[in-house]
Every structure is written in structure tokens, then in C-alpha cells.
C-alpha positions as CSV (number, residue, x, y, z in Angstrom):
1,X,248.9,179.1,66.2
2,X,247.6,178.5,62.2
3,X,243.5,178.9,63.6
4,X,244.4,181.4,65.9
5,X,246.0,183.6,63.1
6,X,243.3,183.1,61.1
7,X,240.6,184.1,63.3
8,X,242.6,187.4,64.0
9,X,242.3,187.8,60.2
10,X,238.3,188.4,61.0
11,X,238.0,190.5,63.1
12,X,240.9,192.7,63.0
13,X,239.1,195.9,61.8
14,X,239.7,196.9,58.6
15,X,240.9,193.7,57.1
16,X,237.9,192.4,54.8
17,X,237.9,189.0,52.9
18,X,236.2,188.2,49.3
19,X,233.2,186.8,49.4
20,X,232.5,184.3,47.0
21,X,231.7,185.5,43.4
22,X,228.1,184.5,42.0
23,X,227.9,184.3,38.4
24,X,224.4,184.3,36.5
25,X,225.3,182.4,33.2
26,X,222.0,183.4,30.9
27,X,221.4,181.0,27.8
28,X,218.4,179.2,25.6
29,X,218.4,176.4,27.5
30,X,217.1,174.0,25.4
31,X,218.2,171.3,22.9
32,X,217.5,173.6,19.6
33,X,219.3,176.0,17.6
34,X,218.9,179.7,18.1
35,X,218.6,181.4,15.1
36,X,221.3,178.6,14.0
37,X,223.6,180.2,15.8
38,X,224.9,177.2,18.1
39,X,223.3,175.8,21.2
40,X,222.7,177.5,24.7
41,X,222.9,174.6,26.6
42,X,226.2,173.6,25.2
43,X,227.2,177.3,26.5
44,X,225.8,176.7,29.5
45,X,227.5,173.4,29.9
46,X,231.2,174.6,29.3
47,X,230.7,177.5,31.9
48,X,229.5,175.2,34.3
49,X,232.1,173.2,33.7
50,X,235.2,175.6,34.3
51,X,234.0,177.0,36.9
52,X,233.6,172.8,38.6
53,X,236.8,173.0,37.6
54,X,238.1,176.1,39.3
55,X,236.2,175.2,42.6
56,X,237.6,171.6,42.7
57,X,240.9,173.8,43.0
58,X,239.4,176.3,45.8
59,X,238.4,179.2,43.7
60,X,235.3,180.6,45.8
61,X,233.0,180.9,43.2
62,X,229.4,179.5,41.9
63,X,227.5,180.0,39.2
64,X,223.2,179.5,38.2
65,X,222.0,179.0,34.8
66,X,219.4,181.0,33.8
67,X,216.5,180.4,30.5
68,X,216.7,183.4,28.7
69,X,213.4,182.2,26.6
70,X,212.3,183.0,23.0
71,X,212.2,186.6,22.8
72,X,213.1,189.6,24.2
73,X,211.0,190.3,26.3
74,X,212.0,187.1,28.3
75,X,215.4,188.5,27.7
76,X,214.5,191.1,29.7
77,X,212.6,189.2,32.4
78,X,215.7,186.8,32.6
79,X,218.0,189.5,33.1
80,X,215.2,191.5,35.5
81,X,215.2,188.4,37.4
82,X,219.1,188.4,37.4
83,X,219.5,191.8,39.2
84,X,216.9,190.6,41.9
85,X,219.3,187.7,42.9
86,X,222.2,190.1,43.5
87,X,224.1,187.9,41.1
88,X,228.3,189.4,41.2
89,X,228.4,189.5,37.2
90,X,226.3,187.9,34.7
91,X,227.7,185.8,31.5
92,X,225.8,184.5,28.0
93,X,223.5,185.3,25.5
94,X,224.9,183.7,22.4
95,X,222.9,186.6,19.4
96,X,223.2,190.5,19.5
97,X,219.4,190.6,19.2
98,X,219.3,189.2,23.2
99,X,222.8,190.6,24.3
100,X,221.1,194.5,23.3
101,X,218.5,193.9,25.4
102,X,220.1,192.2,28.1
103,X,222.9,194.8,28.3
104,X,220.7,197.6,28.7
105,X,219.0,196.3,31.7
106,X,222.2,195.2,33.5
107,X,223.8,197.9,32.9
108,X,220.9,200.1,34.6
109,X,221.3,197.9,36.9
110,X,225.1,198.5,37.9
111,X,225.7,194.7,37.0
112,X,229.1,193.7,35.0
113,X,228.0,192.0,32.1
114,X,230.3,189.6,29.9
115,X,229.3,188.7,26.4
116,X,230.5,185.5,24.7
117,X,230.0,185.4,20.7
118,X,227.0,188.6,20.0
119,X,228.9,191.1,17.8
120,X,226.8,194.2,17.3
121,X,228.3,197.2,18.6
122,X,225.3,198.4,20.5
123,X,226.0,195.5,23.0
124,X,228.4,197.7,24.3
125,X,228.3,201.2,22.9
126,X,227.5,204.0,25.6
127,X,227.9,201.0,28.8
128,X,230.2,201.0,31.3
129,X,229.4,197.2,32.4
130,X,229.4,195.2,29.4
131,X,232.1,193.5,28.1
132,X,232.0,191.1,25.0
133,X,235.2,188.6,24.2
134,X,234.7,188.7,20.0
135,X,235.7,191.4,17.4
136,X,232.4,193.8,17.0
137,X,230.9,194.0,13.9
138,X,232.0,197.5,13.0
139,X,235.5,195.7,12.4
140,X,234.3,193.0,11.0
141,X,232.5,195.1,8.2
142,X,235.6,196.8,7.6
143,X,238.2,194.1,7.9
144,X,235.5,191.8,5.5
145,X,235.1,195.2,2.9
146,X,239.1,195.5,2.7
147,X,239.2,191.8,1.8
148,X,236.6,192.0,-0.8
149,X,238.3,195.0,-2.8
150,X,241.9,193.8,-2.1
151,X,241.9,189.8,-2.6
152,X,238.5,188.8,-3.6
153,X,237.9,191.7,-6.4
154,X,234.5,191.9,-7.2
155,X,233.1,193.6,-9.7
156,X,229.6,193.3,-8.6
157,X,228.5,192.6,-5.4
158,X,224.6,192.3,-4.3
159,X,224.6,192.0,-0.5
160,X,222.0,190.4,1.4
161,X,220.7,191.4,5.1
162,X,217.8,191.0,7.0
163,X,215.9,194.8,7.9
164,X,214.1,192.8,11.1
165,X,217.8,191.8,12.8
166,X,220.0,194.2,13.8
167,X,222.9,192.2,13.7
168,X,222.2,191.8,10.3
169,X,221.1,195.5,9.7
170,X,224.2,197.0,10.6
171,X,226.5,194.2,9.4
172,X,225.2,194.8,5.9
173,X,224.9,198.1,6.2
174,X,228.3,199.0,7.2
175,X,230.0,196.5,5.4
176,X,228.2,198.7,2.1
177,X,229.5,201.7,3.1
178,X,232.9,200.7,3.7
179,X,233.4,199.4,0.7
180,X,232.3,202.2,-0.8
181,X,235.0,204.4,0.5
182,X,237.5,201.7,-0.5
183,X,236.1,201.1,-4.0
184,X,233.6,204.3,-4.8
185,X,233.5,202.9,-8.2
186,X,231.9,199.3,-7.1
187,X,228.7,198.4,-8.5
188,X,226.5,197.5,-5.4
189,X,223.4,196.3,-4.7
190,X,221.1,196.0,-1.8
191,X,219.1,193.1,-1.0
192,X,216.8,193.7,2.4
193,X,214.3,191.4,3.3
194,X,212.5,191.2,6.9
195,X,211.5,188.6,9.7
196,X,209.1,185.7,8.3
197,X,210.1,186.2,4.6
198,X,210.1,183.0,2.9
199,X,209.8,183.1,-1.0
200,X,213.5,182.6,-1.2
201,X,213.5,181.6,-4.8
202,X,212.1,184.9,-5.5
203,X,215.4,186.0,-3.8
204,X,217.5,184.5,-5.2
205,X,215.8,185.5,-9.1
206,X,216.1,188.8,-8.3
207,X,219.6,188.8,-7.1
208,X,221.0,187.6,-9.7
209,X,219.4,189.6,-11.8
210,X,221.9,192.3,-10.9
211,X,224.6,189.8,-12.4
212,X,226.8,190.0,-9.5
213,X,230.6,188.0,-8.9
214,X,229.7,188.3,-5.7
215,X,227.5,187.6,-2.7
216,X,227.9,188.8,0.8
217,X,224.9,187.5,3.0
218,X,225.0,188.1,7.0
219,X,222.1,185.6,7.3
220,X,220.9,182.8,8.8
221,X,222.7,180.3,7.8
222,X,219.9,177.8,7.0
223,X,219.2,180.8,3.8
224,X,223.0,180.7,3.3
225,X,223.1,177.1,2.1
226,X,219.9,176.9,0.2
227,X,221.4,179.9,-1.3
228,X,224.5,177.7,-2.2
229,X,222.8,174.6,-3.3
230,X,220.7,177.0,-5.7
231,X,223.5,178.6,-7.4
232,X,224.7,175.3,-7.7
233,X,222.1,174.3,-9.5
234,X,221.9,177.3,-11.8
235,X,225.7,176.5,-12.5
236,X,226.5,180.2,-11.3
237,X,230.4,181.2,-11.1
238,X,230.4,183.2,-8.0
239,X,232.1,184.4,-4.6
240,X,229.9,184.2,-2.0
241,X,231.0,185.6,1.5
242,X,229.5,184.3,5.2
243,X,229.5,186.0,8.4
244,X,230.6,185.0,12.1
245,X,226.8,183.7,11.8
246,X,228.0,181.0,10.0
247,X,228.7,177.7,12.8
248,X,229.0,175.1,10.0
249,X,227.6,172.1,12.2
250,X,226.6,169.1,10.3
251,X,223.5,170.1,9.4
252,X,224.7,173.0,7.8
253,X,227.3,170.7,5.8
254,X,224.4,168.3,4.6
255,X,221.9,171.2,3.5
256,X,224.7,173.1,1.6
257,X,225.4,169.5,-0.4
258,X,228.2,169.0,-2.6
259,X,231.2,170.9,-2.9
260,X,231.2,172.9,-6.3
261,X,234.4,174.1,-7.2
262,X,232.8,176.7,-9.9
263,X,231.4,178.8,-6.2
264,X,234.1,180.0,-3.5
265,X,232.8,180.0,-0.4
266,X,234.3,182.2,2.6
267,X,233.2,183.1,5.9
268,X,234.6,184.5,9.1
269,X,234.5,182.1,12.1
270,X,236.3,183.4,16.0
271,X,238.2,180.5,16.4
272,X,240.3,178.7,13.9
273,X,239.7,175.4,15.3
274,X,243.1,174.6,16.6
275,X,243.4,173.6,20.3
276,X,246.6,175.2,21.2
277,X,249.3,175.2,24.1
278,X,247.9,175.0,27.3
279,X,244.6,176.6,26.5
280,X,244.0,174.2,24.1
281,X,244.7,171.4,26.7
282,X,243.1,172.4,29.4
283,X,239.5,173.7,27.1
284,X,239.8,169.3,25.4
285,X,240.0,168.1,29.0
286,X,237.4,169.7,30.7
287,X,235.3,169.5,27.2
288,X,235.9,165.9,27.5
289,X,235.5,165.5,31.2
290,X,232.2,167.5,31.3
291,X,230.4,168.2,28.3
292,X,232.1,165.3,25.4
293,X,228.1,164.6,24.1
294,X,228.3,168.4,22.5
295,X,230.4,168.8,19.5
296,X,233.5,171.8,20.5
297,X,232.2,174.8,17.9
298,X,233.1,178.7,17.6
299,X,230.4,179.2,20.4
300,X,231.5,177.0,23.2
301,X,234.9,178.0,22.5
302,X,234.2,181.9,22.7
303,X,232.0,181.0,25.8
304,X,235.5,179.1,27.5
305,X,237.3,182.0,26.8
306,X,234.4,183.9,28.8
307,X,234.7,182.0,31.7
308,X,238.4,181.8,31.8
309,X,238.9,185.0,31.9
310,X,236.6,185.7,34.1
311,X,238.2,183.2,36.2
312,X,241.4,184.8,35.9
313,X,240.5,188.2,36.9
314,X,238.9,187.5,40.2
315,X,242.4,185.1,40.6
316,X,244.2,188.3,40.3
317,X,241.5,190.3,42.3
318,X,239.3,188.5,44.6
319,X,237.6,191.8,45.7
320,X,236.6,193.1,42.2
321,X,232.8,193.9,42.3
322,X,231.2,196.0,40.7
323,X,232.5,198.8,37.7
324,X,236.4,197.8,39.3
325,X,235.8,193.9,38.2
326,X,234.9,194.8,34.0
327,X,237.8,197.2,34.1
328,X,240.2,195.0,36.1
329,X,238.3,192.4,33.0
330,X,240.2,194.2,30.3
331,X,243.4,195.0,31.9
332,X,243.7,191.2,32.3
333,X,246.9,189.8,29.6
334,X,245.5,186.5,28.9
335,X,245.5,184.5,25.2
336,X,242.5,181.7,24.9
337,X,241.0,179.8,22.5
338,X,240.3,182.6,20.5
339,X,242.8,184.4,20.4
340,X,244.5,187.1,22.5
341,X,242.2,189.7,24.3
342,X,243.7,192.8,23.4
343,X,241.1,195.7,24.2
344,X,241.5,199.1,22.8
345,X,240.3,202.4,24.5
346,X,236.6,202.6,23.2
347,X,236.5,198.8,24.9
348,X,236.6,196.9,21.6
349,X,238.7,193.5,21.0
350,X,241.1,193.6,18.5
351,X,241.2,190.1,17.2
352,X,241.8,189.0,13.7
353,X,238.9,187.6,11.7
354,X,239.3,183.7,11.4
355,X,238.3,182.7,7.5
356,X,237.1,179.6,6.4
357,X,236.1,178.1,2.9
358,X,234.3,175.0,1.9
359,X,236.4,171.6,0.3
360,X,235.9,168.3,-0.4
361,X,232.6,169.2,1.4
362,X,233.9,169.9,4.5
363,X,235.2,173.3,5.8
364,X,238.9,174.1,5.9
365,X,240.3,177.3,8.2
366,X,241.9,179.2,5.4
367,X,243.8,182.4,7.1
368,X,243.8,184.5,9.6
369,X,242.6,188.2,8.6
370,X,243.4,191.6,10.4
């Protein structure tokens, strides 16, 4: 009798069965760091792990991985390939320059796109089918400016930004604008560089000439590590403020060198590195089972949250597709490794910054800030 009832469901008019949700995961699938911001292959592993676990528990869902390649052109080509493949949702990219390119393609094709780590506002601005997991750089700049003025309290600030990179350029410019609002009398000096600039010694000399007591550096962590070691060599006392581009992996700490108590280094992450509650236990189980060859990181935590929230949305709204999928995704009550997912009316996530420092040759969680 149960089979008869199932067959009737299939043939009764007006009854619709949810189809398998097809996810396209797009990352840089190689074993090198992309812009020193984690590894795409780690992200792909976590995405596949979460989906495979859900499949084993009966959820009708599939995932196919795509390599977005090394350039904006290859990223756009990969995104168009995904559109042509008739997937239901795209999930991925790790940095803003990739996400901005992909988001334009997916928005035009009306394909939902979920971004785990890219923070530049242009990723989601004016787009109805794109959702991000982290805070935006508008929020990051605002909170960092308040932290700078009210707690770090410098007299002179130098800003290092890469004018060729949308993430670095926007964050550096917006941080300065917010600083000027918070404290109009603060001395602020701007030091833009472009892709291909490699005279770091000259840059450091120019910065030190204005005698800052705080340097804000939303730039590659390799450059920040050089800056830290050079300031240590020169016996300079100051604060370095880094953004969420700092992954703080083993290689970074090796380049950074021995901790210097004269330099206070504060930087942002999306995750406080604590495995809290049931969601933390789930992450550790899946990471240990499928991805133990890769270290846990802020990237893998954010990708885990993105994939888990997508699957929770599908469980609750199995028929949701296109615009309704993104709308339902943003309505879900979900707390992941990187914190609660609460979207404001403009579609931005109201998360705190997770602040870290460097002590005794290791990175240490300092506090949440909002």
C-alpha cells in the first residue's frame, strides 16, 4: 500500500516533487596559495565533505567542482560554463576580485551565488541573487576605524593599500574616510602601491618618514610579514593593524620571525578558532573524516558555514530555486562556526570582527569587536 501511495503522488495533478539540487563549487583547484588567502583545494574539500554527508543522510543534492583559474578572464569563463551547465546554485571563490567577476555573470543569468569569504561591497551591491557569509568591507572599515580611534589611539596613521586590487583599495580608502569622521584632527598618510611593485624597502622608508605610530595594511600577508620583520630590525615601536586578508598560517609566522614586544600586531579574522557547540563538533567530524590532510582555517570555517546554511535552507524549503532560494537562505536562523547569520535590509551580514594578536611566536585570539 505504501508503494501505491507513492505512485499516486507522482501522477496526481498539481503535485510537484523536488528535484536534486545541483551545486557548482568554484575555487582555484591547485596546491598553491591564491593571493596568500588560503587554498581553493581545501575549500573544495570541505564543500564536498558537507554535501557527501548530507547525501548519506538522504538529502537529494549533488556538487561538481570547477577550477576558476588564475585570471579574471578564466573566472568569467568558468562562471559561464556553470551557467550553461544548468546548475541550481553556485558556491565559492575566496577573494573579492574573483567574486566580483563571477557575481556579474551569475546575476545576469539569474543563478544564485553564495560567497564564503569575499568582503568587498561590489560583490553583492545591486545584486539580488548573491549572498555573502562574512561581513562586508564597509562594516570592517567602520569597526576598525572605531577600534583605532577609541582603543588603539594613535597620533599618526599610515595606510598601505594596493590600488590595483578592489579589496585592498576599497578597504584602505574607506578606512581613511571613516577615520576622518571619527577624529578629524588625526594625521593620516596614504601610501598606495600597484600590482608588480616590489621595492618594499623604499616603501618602508617612505612610511617611516612620516613617523606613524600605527600602520593599517590591508595588503598581502607576505608584505605584512616583511613589514613586521623590517620594523623589528629597525627597532621601531608601533602598531600594525591588519585586515581579514591575514590567514596567519605557518609560513606567515615563519616569515614574520620572532615576536617583537615593541610591535603590536592586531588583525581580523572571520572565525575565533573555537569549535563551539554542535556545529563545531560537526565541522571537526567532517574535517577529520574527509579533509584531515589540510589545516583548519578561517577559509575552511567560512566555506563550511556557507555549505551548511545552503543545505539547511534546502531541507526547510526543498522547492526553493533562483530568487526564492537566496531569499530563503537569508531568512534562515543559523549560527555557524563564524557566528550567527543575521542579514540587514541591504543584504549585509551583521557579524563582529574577530581580532587576533601575535604573542610568543603564535597567533592568539584577542576579542570580538562590534
